[in-house]
C-alpha positions in Angstrom: -33.5 -27.9 14.4 -36.6 -28.1 16.7 -39.3 -25.5 16.0 -39.3 -22.4 18.2 -41.7 -22.5 21.1 -44.7 -20.3 20.3 -45.7 -17.6 22.7 -49.5 -18.0 23.3 -49.9 -14.4 24.2 -47.5 -12.1 22.3 -47.8 -8.3 22.7 -49.5 -7.7 19.3 -52.2 -10.3 20.2 -52.7 -8.8 23.6 -53.1 -5.4 22.0 -55.6 -6.8 19.5 -57.7 -8.3 22.3 -57.7 -5.0 24.1 -58.9 -3.3 20.9 -61.7 -5.7 20.4 -62.8 -5.4 24.0 -62.7 -1.6 23.9 -64.3 -1.1 20.5 -68.1 -0.8 20.3 -68.0 -1.2 16.6 -66.8 -4.8 15.6 -65.9 -3.6 12.1 -63.4 -1.1 13.4 -61.9 -3.8 15.6 -61.5 -6.1 12.5 -59.9 -3.2 10.6 -57.3 -2.9 13.4 -56.9 -6.7 13.2 -56.1 -6.5 9.5 -53.6 -3.6 9.9 -51.8 -5.3 12.7 -51.6 -8.5 10.6 -50.4 -6.5 7.6 -47.6 -4.8 9.7 -46.4 -8.1 11.1 -46.2 -9.7 7.7 -44.7 -6.6 6.2 -41.9 -6.7 8.8 -41.3 -10.3 8.0 -40.9 -9.6 4.3 -38.5 -6.7 5.0 -36.5 -8.8 7.4 -36.1 -11.5 4.7 -35.1 -8.8 2.1 -38.2 -9.8 0.1 -39.0 -6.1 -0.8 -41.0 -6.8 -3.9 -43.6 -8.8 -1.9 -43.4 -6.1 0.8 -44.3 -3.4 -1.7 -47.1 -5.5 -3.2 -48.5 -6.1 0.3 -48.4 -2.4 1.0 -50.2 -1.6 -2.2 -52.9 -4.1 -1.3 -53.7 -2.1 1.8 -54.8 0.9 -0.3 -56.9 -1.3 -2.6 -58.7 -2.6 0.5 -59.1 1.0 1.8 -57.1 0.2 4.9 -55.1 3.3 6.0 -51.4 2.6 6.7 -50.2 3.9 10.0 -46.7 5.1 11.0 -45.5 1.6 11.8 -46.5 0.5 8.3 -44.6 3.4 6.6 -41.6 3.1 9.0 -41.3 -0.6 8.4 -41.3 -0.4 4.6 -39.2 2.8 4.4 -36.5 1.2 6.6 -36.5 -1.9 4.4 -36.3 0.1 1.2 -33.6 2.4 2.5 -31.5 -0.4 3.7 -31.4 -2.0 0.2 -30.7 1.2 -1.7 -34.3 1.7 -3.1 -34.1 5.3 -1.9 -36.4 6.9 -4.5 -39.3 4.7 -3.5 -38.6 5.3 0.2 -38.5 9.1 -0.3 -41.8 8.9 -2.2 -43.4 7.2 0.8 -42.0 10.0 3.1 -43.6 12.6 0.8 -47.0 10.9 0.7 -47.3 10.4 4.5 -48.9 13.9 5.1 -51.6 13.1 2.5 -52.7 10.1 4.6 -52.4 12.2 7.8 -49.5 10.1 9.1 -46.7 11.9 11.0 -43.2 10.6 10.2 -41.2 9.9 13.4 -37.5 10.3 14.0 -37.0 6.5 13.4 -38.2 6.9 9.8 -35.9 9.9 9.2 -32.9 8.1 10.8 -33.5 5.0 8.6 -33.7 7.2 5.4 -30.6 9.2 6.3 -28.6 6.1 7.0 -29.7 4.5 3.7 -28.8 7.7 1.8 -25.3 7.7 3.4 -24.8 4.0 2.7 -25.5 4.7 -1.0 -23.3 7.9 -0.9 -26.3 10.0 -2.0 -25.3 13.2 -0.3 -27.9 15.4 -2.0 -30.7 13.0 -0.7 -29.2 13.1 2.7 -29.5 16.9 2.7 -33.1 16.7 1.5 -34.1 14.4 4.3 -32.1 16.3 6.9 -33.6 19.6 6.0 -37.1 18.1 6.0 -36.5 16.7 9.5 -35.3 20.0 11.0 -38.3 21.8 9.6 -40.8 19.1 10.6 -42.8 20.4 13.6 -43.8 16.8 14.5 -40.3 15.3 14.8 -36.9 16.4 16.0 -33.4 15.0 15.6 -32.3 12.9 18.5 -28.9 11.7 19.5 -29.2 8.7 17.2 -29.9 11.1 14.3 -26.8 13.1 15.0 -24.7 9.9 15.3 -25.9 8.8 11.9 -25.2 12.2 10.4 -21.8 12.6 11.9 -20.7 9.0 10.9 -21.9 9.4 7.3 -20.4 12.9 6.9 -17.0 11.7 8.3 -17.0 8.7 5.9 -17.7 11.1 3.0 -14.9 13.4 4.2 -17.2 16.4 4.6 -15.7 17.8 7.7 -17.1 21.3 7.3 -20.6 19.9 7.5 -19.5 17.7 10.4 -18.7 21.0 12.3 -22.0 22.5 11.4 -24.0 19.4 12.6 -21.9 19.2 15.8 -22.7 22.8 16.5 -26.4 22.3 16.0 -26.4 19.3 18.3 -24.7 21.3 21.1 -27.1 24.2 20.5 -30.0 21.8 21.0 -28.6 20.8 24.3 -28.0 17.2 23.3 -25.0 15.7 25.2 -22.7 13.5 23.0 -22.2 10.0 24.2 -19.1 7.8 23.8 -20.5 6.6 20.4 -20.7 10.2 19.2 -17.2 10.9 20.3 -16.0 7.6 18.9 -17.5 8.4 15.5 -15.8 11.8 15.4 -12.4 10.5 16.5 -12.6 7.7 13.9 -13.5 10.2 11.1 -10.8 12.6 12.0 -8.1 9.9 12.1 -9.3 8.5 8.8 -8.8 12.0 7.3 -5.3 12.3 8.8 -6.3 15.0 11.3 -4.9 13.1 14.3 -4.3 16.3 16.3 -8.0 17.1 16.0 -8.8 13.5 17.2 -6.5 14.1 20.2 -8.4 17.2 21.1 -11.7 15.3 21.0 -10.0 12.7 23.2 -9.2 15.4 25.7 -12.8 16.5 25.6 -13.9 13.0 26.5 -11.6 12.9 29.5 -13.2 16.1 30.8 -16.7 14.7 30.5 -15.8 11.6 32.6 -17.1 9.2 30.0 -15.6 5.7 29.9 -13.6 5.3 26.7 -14.2 2.0 24.9 -11.7 -0.2 23.0 -13.1 0.9 19.6 -12.3 4.6 20.3 -8.8 3.8 21.6 -8.2 1.6 18.6 -9.1 4.5 16.3 -6.7 6.8 18.0 -3.8 4.3 18.0 -4.4 3.4 14.4 -4.7 7.1 13.4 -1.4 8.0 15.0 0.4 4.9 13.6 -0.8 5.6 10.1 0.4 9.2 10.4 3.9 7.8 11.3 3.6 9.2 14.9 4.1 5.8 16.6 5.7 7.3 19.8 2.5 9.2 20.4 0.4 6.1 19.7 2.4 4.4 22.3 1.5 7.1 24.8 -2.2 6.1 24.4 -1.2 2.5 24.9 0.4 3.5 28.2 -2.3 5.8 29.5 -4.1 4.8 32.7 -7.5 4.2 31.3 -6.4 2.2 28.4 -5.2 -1.0 30.1 -8.7 -2.3 30.7 -9.9 -1.3 27.2 -7.2 -3.1 25.2 -8.4 -5.9 23.0 -6.7 -8.1 20.4 -7.3 -5.6 17.7 -5.4 -3.0 19.8 -2.4 -5.3 19.9 -2.6 -5.9 16.2 -2.8 -2.2 15.3 0.0 -1.2 17.6 2.3 -4.1 16.5 1.8 -3.1 12.8 2.5 0.5 13.6 5.8 -0.4 15.3 6.9 -2.7 12.5 6.0 -0.1 9.8 8.2 2.4 11.6 11.1 -0.1 11.9 10.8 -0.5 15.7 11.3 -4.2 15.6 12.5 -4.6 19.2 9.4 -2.8 20.5 7.1 -4.8 18.3 8.7 -8.0 19.5 8.3 -7.0 23.1 4.7 -6.3 22.4 4.3 -9.8 21.0 5.8 -11.2 24.2 3.4 -9.1 26.2 0.5 -10.5 24.2 1.6 -14.0 24.8 1.2 -13.4 28.5 -2.1 -11.7 28.3 -4.7 -14.3 29.1 -7.6 -12.1 27.9 -6.3 -12.0 24.3 -5.5 -15.0 22.1 -3.5 -14.3 18.9 -5.4 -14.8 15.7 -4.6 -15.0 12.0 -4.2 -11.2 11.8 -1.7 -11.2 14.7 0.5 -13.9 13.1 0.2 -12.3 9.7 1.3 -8.9 11.1 4.1 -10.4 13.1 5.5 -12.6 10.3 5.2 -9.9 7.6 6.6 -7.2 9.9 9.7 -9.3 10.8 10.3 -10.3 7.2 9.8 -6.7 5.9 12.4 -5.4 8.3 15.0 -8.1 7.5 14.3 -10.6 10.3 13.2 -13.5 8.1 15.1 -16.0 10.2 13.4 -14.9 13.4 10.0 -14.9 11.6 10.6 -18.5 10.4 11.1 -19.7 14.0 7.8 -18.1 15.1 6.1 -19.4 11.9 7.2 -23.0 12.5 6.2 -22.9 16.2 2.8 -21.5 15.3 2.2 -24.1 12.5 3.3 -27.0 14.6 1.2 -26.0 17.5 -1.9 -25.8 15.2 -2.4 -22.1 15.0 -4.6 -20.9 12.1 -2.2 -19.3 9.7 -3.8 -17.6 6.7 -2.5 -17.2 3.2 -1.0 -13.7 4.1 1.2 -15.4 6.7 2.4 -18.0 4.2 2.9 -15.4 1.5 4.9 -13.2 3.8 7.1 -16.1 5.1 7.8 -17.4 1.6 8.6 -14.0 0.3 10.9 -13.3 3.3 12.8 -16.6 2.9 13.3 -16.0 -0.8 14.7 -12.6 -0.2 17.4 -14.0 2.1 18.2 -16.9 -0.2 16.6 -19.6 1.8 14.8 -21.1 -1.2 14.8 -24.7 0.2 12.9 -23.5 3.2 10.6 -21.4 1.1 9.7 -24.3 -1.1 9.2 -26.5 1.9 6.7 -24.0 3.4 4.9 -23.9 0.1 4.6 -27.7 0.0 3.2 -27.8 3.5 0.4 -25.3 2.7 -2.0 -27.9 1.3 -1.4 -30.2 4.2 -2.2 -27.4 6.6 -5.4 -26.6 4.7 -4.3 -23.4 3.2 -4.6 -23.1 -0.6 -1.8 -21.1 -2.4 -2.8 -18.0 -4.2 -1.0 -15.9 -6.9 1.0 -14.0 -4.3 2.5 -17.3 -3.1 3.4 -18.4 -6.6 4.7 -14.9 -7.5 7.0 -14.8 -4.5 8.4 -18.3 -5.3 8.9 -17.5 -8.9 10.7 -14.2 -8.1 13.0 -15.9 -5.5 13.9 -18.7 -7.9 14.6 -16.2 -10.8 16.8 -14.1 -8.5 18.8 -17.3 -7.8 18.9 -18.0 -11.5 16.9 -21.2 -10.9 14.7 -20.4 -13.9 13.9 -24.1 -14.7 12.4 -24.4 -11.2 10.6 -21.1 -11.7 9.0 -22.3 -14.9 8.0 -25.5 -13.1 6.2 -23.5 -10.4 4.6 -21.4 -13.1 3.3 -24.5 -14.9 2.0 -25.9 -11.6 -0.1 -22.8 -11.0 -2.7 -23.7 -13.6 -2.8 -27.3 -12.4 -3.7 -26.1 -8.9 -6.5 -23.9 -10.2 -4.6 -20.6 -9.7 -4.4 -18.3 -12.7 -1.1 -16.4 -13.4 -1.3 -12.6 -13.0 0.5 -9.9 -15.0 3.1 -9.9 -12.2 3.6 -13.6 -12.6 4.4 -13.2 -16.3 6.6 -10.1 -15.9 8.6 -11.7 -13.1 9.2 -14.9 -15.2 9.9 -13.1 -18.4 12.4 -10.8 -16.7 14.1 -13.7 -14.9 14.4 -15.7 -18.1 15.9 -12.7 -19.9 18.5 -12.2 -17.1 19.4 -15.8 -17.4 19.9 -15.3 -21.1 17.0 -17.7 -22.0 15.5 -15.4 -24.5 13.6 -18.0 -26.5 11.8 -19.2 -23.4 11.1 -15.6 -22.4 9.5 -14.9 -25.8 7.4 -18.1 -25.5 6.1 -17.1 -22.1 5.3 -13.6 -23.5 3.2 -15.3 -26.3 1.4 -17.4 -23.7 0.6 -14.2 -21.8 -1.0 -12.6 -24.8 -2.9 -15.9 -25.7 -4.3 -15.9 -22.1 -5.8 -12.5 -22.6 -3.2 -10.3 -20.9 -1.9 -7.1 -22.5 1.9 -6.5 -22.1 2.7 -3.5 -20.0 5.9 -1.3 -19.9 7.6 -3.9 -17.6 6.9 -6.7 -20.1 8.1 -4.8 -23.1 11.1 -3.4 -21.2 12.3 -6.9 -20.2 12.0 -8.3 -23.7 13.8 -5.3 -25.3 16.6 -5.5 -22.8 16.9 -9.2 -23.3 17.0 -9.0 -27.1 19.7 -6.3 -27.0 21.7 -8.5 -24.7 21.4 -11.3 -27.2 22.5 -9.0 -29.9 19.2 -9.3 -31.7 19.0 -5.6 -32.5 16.4 -5.9 -35.2 14.0 -7.9 -33.1 14.3 -5.4 -30.2 13.6 -2.5 -32.6 10.7 -4.4 -34.1 9.1 -4.6 -30.7 9.7 -0.9 -30.1 8.1 0.0 -33.4 5.2 -2.4 -32.7 4.6 -0.5 -29.4 4.6 2.9 -31.2 2.3 1.6 -34.0 -0.2 0.4 -31.5 -0.4 3.8 -29.9 1.2 2.6 -26.7 2.6 5.5 -24.6 6.1 4.3 -23.7 7.3 5.8 -20.4 10.7 7.1 -19.5 11.8 3.7 -18.2 11.2 2.1 -21.6 13.0 4.9 -23.4 16.0 4.4 -21.0 16.1 0.7 -21.7 16.1 1.3 -25.5 18.8 4.0 -25.2 20.9 1.6 -23.1 20.4 -1.2 -25.6 21.4 1.0 -28.5 24.5 2.4 -26.8 25.5 -1.1 -25.8 25.7 -2.1 -29.4 27.4 1.1 -30.5 24.3 2.7 -32.1 24.8 6.0 -30.3 23.4 8.1 -33.1 20.1 6.2 -33.0 20.1 6.6 -29.2 20.6 10.4 -29.6 17.6 10.4 -31.9 15.4 8.7 -29.3 16.7 11.2 -26.7 15.6 14.1 -28.9 12.1 12.6 -29.2 11.8 12.3 -25.4 12.3 16.1 -25.0 9.0 17.9 -24.2 7.0 14.7 -23.5 5.2 14.7 -20.2 5.4 11.0 -19.4 8.8 10.3 -21.0 10.9 13.5 -20.3 14.6 12.5 -19.9 15.6 11.9 -16.3 19.0 11.5 -14.7 19.2 7.8 -15.7 18.7 8.9 -19.4 21.6 11.4 -19.2 23.9 9.0 -17.4 23.2 6.1 -19.9 23.6 8.3 -23.0 26.7 10.1 -21.6 28.4 6.7 -21.0 27.5 5.6 -24.5 29.0 8.8 -26.0 32.3 8.4 -24.2 32.5 4.7 -25.1 32.2 5.6 -28.8 34.6 8.6 -28.6 32.0 11.4 -28.9 33.8 13.5 -26.3 32.4 16.9 -27.3 28.8 15.6 -27.4 29.3 14.0 -24.0 30.5 17.3 -22.6 27.5 19.1 -24.1 25.2 16.5 -22.5 26.9 17.1 -19.1 26.1 20.8 -19.4 22.5 19.9 -20.4 22.0 18.0 -17.1 22.3 21.3 -15.2 20.3 23.3 -17.7 17.4 20.9 -17.3 17.4 21.5 -13.6 18.7 18.0 -12.7 21.3 17.3 -10.0 24.1 14.9 -11.0 24.6 11.9 -8.6 27.7 9.8 -8.0 26.8 7.7 -11.1 26.8 10.8 -13.2 30.2 11.9 -11.8 31.6 8.4 -12.2 30.6 8.3 -15.8 32.0 11.8 -16.5 35.3 11.1 -14.6 35.7 7.8 -16.4 35.1 9.4 -19.7 37.6 12.2 -19.1 40.3 9.8 -17.9 39.7 7.5 -20.9 40.7 10.4 -23.2 43.8 11.3 -21.1 42.1 14.2 -19.3 43.1 13.0 -15.9 43.7 16.5 -14.5 40.1 17.4 -15.4 38.9 14.2 -13.9 40.7 14.9 -10.6 39.2 18.4 -10.5 35.8 16.9 -11.0 36.5 14.6 -8.0 37.2 17.7 -5.9 33.8 19.0 -7.0 32.2 15.7 -5.8 33.7 16.1 -2.4 32.8 19.8 -2.1 29.1 19.0 -2.9 29.0 16.4 -0.1 28.4 13.5 -2.6 29.9 10.3 -1.3 32.4 8.7 -3.7 32.1 4.9 -4.2 34.8 2.4 -4.6 34.1 2.6 -8.3 35.0 6.3 -8.2 38.4 5.7 -6.6 39.1 2.8 -8.9 38.5 4.9 -12.0 41.0 7.6 -10.8 43.6 5.2 -9.4 43.7 3.1 -12.6 43.9 6.2 -14.7 47.0 7.2 -12.7 48.5 3.7 -13.1 47.9 3.9 -16.8 49.4 7.4 -17.2 52.2 6.9 -14.8 51.7 10.4 -13.3 50.3 11.8 -10.1 49.2 15.4 -9.7 49.4 17.3 -6.4 45.6 17.6 -6.3 45.3 13.8 -6.8 47.7 13.2 -4.0 45.5 15.2 -1.7 42.5 13.1 -2.8 44.4 9.9 -2.2 45.3 11.1 1.4 41.5 11.5 2.0 40.8 8.1 0.6 43.5 6.3 2.8 42.2 8.1 5.9 38.7 7.1 5.1 39.4 3.4 4.4 41.8 3.1 7.3 39.2 4.5 9.7 36.6 2.0 8.5 39.0 -0.8 7.7 37.2 -1.0 4.4 40.2 -2.0 2.4 40.5 -5.3 4.2 36.8 -6.1 4.2 35.6 -5.1 0.7 38.0 -3.4 -1.6 41.0 -5.8 -2.2 41.2 -4.8 -5.9 41.2 -1.1 -4.9 43.9 -1.7 -2.3 46.1 -3.4 -4.9 45.5 -0.7 -7.5 46.2 2.0 -5.0 49.6 0.5 -3.8 50.5 -0.2 -7.5 49.8 3.5 -8.2 52.3 4.5 -5.6 54.9 2.1 -6.7 54.6 2.6 -10.4 54.7 6.4 -10.2 57.5 6.5 -7.6 55.7 9.5 -6.0 55.2 8.2 -2.5 57.3 11.0 -0.9 55.3 13.7 -2.6 52.1 12.1 -1.6 53.3 12.0 2.0 52.9 8.3 2.7 55.2 5.8 4.2 54.2 2.1 4.3 51.4 3.1 6.7 48.2 5.0 6.9 48.0 8.7 7.7 47.7 8.0 11.4 50.7 5.7 11.5 48.8 2.5 11.2 49.9 -0.1 8.6 47.8 -0.4 5.5 45.8 -3.5 5.6 47.6 -6.3 3.9 
C-alpha cells in the first residue's frame, strides 16, 4: 500500500505559524508548539487504543510544567471513557477546574456515553448533574440523544420522561435521531403503543422518517404479535422510499412467526422484484426457517436448492433449518445429502447441524446411522453438546439398545458433561423397559445421593416404570414423597400414570381415591384422565359408571378420542349388554363420525367393534339404528 500523500500545510501547522508570528515572546511560541505536538500525539495514541502510553504522555506534560488545555483533557477523557477506564476519566474531569480549564459539552458527552456503555448508571447521574450545574457548559441535542439512548437501553423509562421534559423545556427541538432512539427504546420494552404515539408526533413535525426508525416500529409490532399493525406501517405512504433489506427481513420473520405463510411468501416474491434490495444470508435463513417451522419443508427445499445452485451465500443457520425441516418430514436422504454438500459449499457444519441429523435418524429408528454421525462430529472438529448426548441416548433407549445408550452416557461423563434430568430420565425409562429394575433404581438412588433435585418429569418417569413392572406400592411411596415439594409437586401426568397402574393391579379403591384427589389438588382432568378412569371402571365390570363418566366428559366440553369410544364399545362387547344411556352416546358417536367420514379414514378397528357391539347384543332396535347412519346414510364399509 503506497504511503499517504502528506499535506505540507495542515491546519495545526498553519495555526502554529500564526502563533509564532503573533507572539513577541519566542518561548511562549515554543510552549504552544509543544502543546500542539503533545495533543496530536495524544490523539494518535487514543485512536490506536494505546491508553497506557497516552496517560504517560499526559503525565509528562505536568513534569515539564506545560499546562494541558481543553483539547488535551477532552482527547484523553474520550479515549479513557471509550475503553471503560471511567474512574481515571472522572478524575481528570474533577481536576480540570484546578488547572483553570473549562470542560466543554464534548467532554461531558464522551463521559456520559462511556458510563452508559459500561452500565454505570450512578456515574451517569454524577456526570449529568455536574453538567446541568456547570455555568460554562450546557447540554446540547447530542447530549440528550446520548442520555435518551442509554436510558432506553437500561430500561429506565421514568428517567427517559424526565430527560425528555427537560429537553423540551430548554427549547431544544428533537431531530429524527432523537425520535428514532425513543421509538427503538419503547419497542424494545414492549410499549409499541407508546412508540406509535411518538411516530404520530414525528408526522406532525414534518420530519422525514428514515429506514432505521421504520424498522424499529415494524420489528416492535411483530415481536408483540401485532403483525397486522406492522403491515400497516409497511403500506403507509412515506414508507415505500425508506424500505431496505432489513425491513424485508424483519417483516418476513414477523409474518412467519405468526403463521402467515402466504403473506410471507408474497413478500419474498416482492423482494425478488425489488432491484434496490438483494437478498442476503439473513433473508434466506429467515425464509427457509420460516417455511420449515410452519410445515412447508418441501417448498423450502426447492428455494434452498435454487439458491445453492445459483451461488447464493447460505449460512449455517439456513443449512441447519433445512436439515431440521427435512428430518421432521421424514426426508432423511435429502437431509443427509444437504449435510454432505455443506463442505463443498464452503459452510462448516456446527453442533446444530449434527444434532438435527441425529434427532431425525433416531426418530426413524436408524440409530446405527445416528451413532455414525455422532462419531463423525469429533473427526470434523465439532464437539458434541449436552443436546447431542441426550438425543442419542434417548434414541438408543427407544430402539431398545440399552447397552449402547449406557456406553454413550459414560462417554458423556468422561468428556466432562454432567447428566441432566433428560439424560437420567431416558436411562431410567430404558432400563425399566428392559426389565432391569434394580439398575433403574440404582440410578435413581445415585441421583438422590448426589443431592440432585429431581423434577416432576423424572418422578413421573420413575412412577411409570414402577407401575409398568407391577411395583405400584413403591410408586405410591414416590408419589407421597412428591407432595409438598416445589419443583416436583404431582401434576396431571403423575395422577394419570399412577391411576392407570392402580387399576392394572386391581387397586380399585385406591384408584378411586386418587381420582378424587385430582380435584382436591385443584387440577382439571383431561381426556387421558377420563380414558384411564373409564377403562379402569369397565375392567372391573362397572360399565354403567363408565358410561355415566362419558356423559360427564361430553357435558364438560372435553372432546372424546377414538380411544375413549374403543374402551366403551369393547366393554359392551365383552359384557353383552347395552344400557339406554350408552345407546344415546353411540348415537352421538355415529352422527359425529358419519359427518366427518372418520370411520372410513382412520378408525377401521372402531367401526368393526361398533358394528360387532350392535350384532352381539341384538339391541339395534333399542339403539335406534338401521344399517345406516342417523341421517339415513349408509355406514362406511
